[in-house]
N, C-alpha and C positions, 0 to 999 in steps of 0.2 A: 761560281759564276753568279752574277747578279743581273737582274733585268730591271731597268727603269722604265715604267709604263706611265704615260700621260694620257688622260682621257679628257677630251673637251667636247663641247657642244659643236655640232656641225655649223658651218658658217651660215646656213640657211635658217637656223633656229635662233629666235630671239634669246638674249641673255640678260634678263632683268638684274641679276646679281652683279654682273660685270658693268652694266649701265649705272647701277647705284654706286659702285666703287668709283667709276669714272667721274660721276657727279661730285662725290665726296672729295676727290682729288682737286677738282676745280675750286671747291669751297675753301680748301685750306691753302690755296694759292699755287698749286702745281698746274702749270699750263702746257707742259711739253708732251703730254700723253694724249694721243688722238683717239684711242679706244682701249677698252679692257674686256677680255674674255676670261671667264673663270673656268676652272677645271679641277680634276682630281689627279693625284700623283700616287703611284704605288711602287714600292721597292720589293721585288721578289728575289729571295735567295734560292737558287736552284741547286739541285743535286750535282755534285762534282762528277758523277758518272755520266751525265748527259753530254753528248757531243754538241758542237755549236749548232749544227743543223737540227738536232733533236730539241735543243733548248729553244731555238727560234720557233719551231713548230708548236711547242708547248706554250710558249708565251703568247703567240698569236691565238691559239685556241682559248687560253684562259681569258685574254683580253676580250676576244670576240664573244665568248659564251657566258662569261661571269662578270667582268668588270664594266662592260658597256651596255647601254641600251642602243642597239644598232639603228633604231628608227631616228634617234635624235643625237647620238654621240658617235665620235670617231676616236681612234687611238693611234699613238705612235709609241715606239719603244726603242731602247738602246741596250745592247748586251755589254756587260763589263766582265772581264775575266778576273 
């Protein structure tokens, strides 16, 4: 089983890197993008012995305690069998 975890800045936190990318897109003539938010992506390969519920709990724990700074970041994830 694999877990796809995406970590992004909370919407209330300014994203200077995303803003820089957005500005660069405009400079090269791309006008259809209203905003850019940058983030991090993690692919976790989980033990096959984990049940789906146990995998979900482990991924949430890893994302919350290791992969994110809960003050400024949030995460989403998807499990893949």
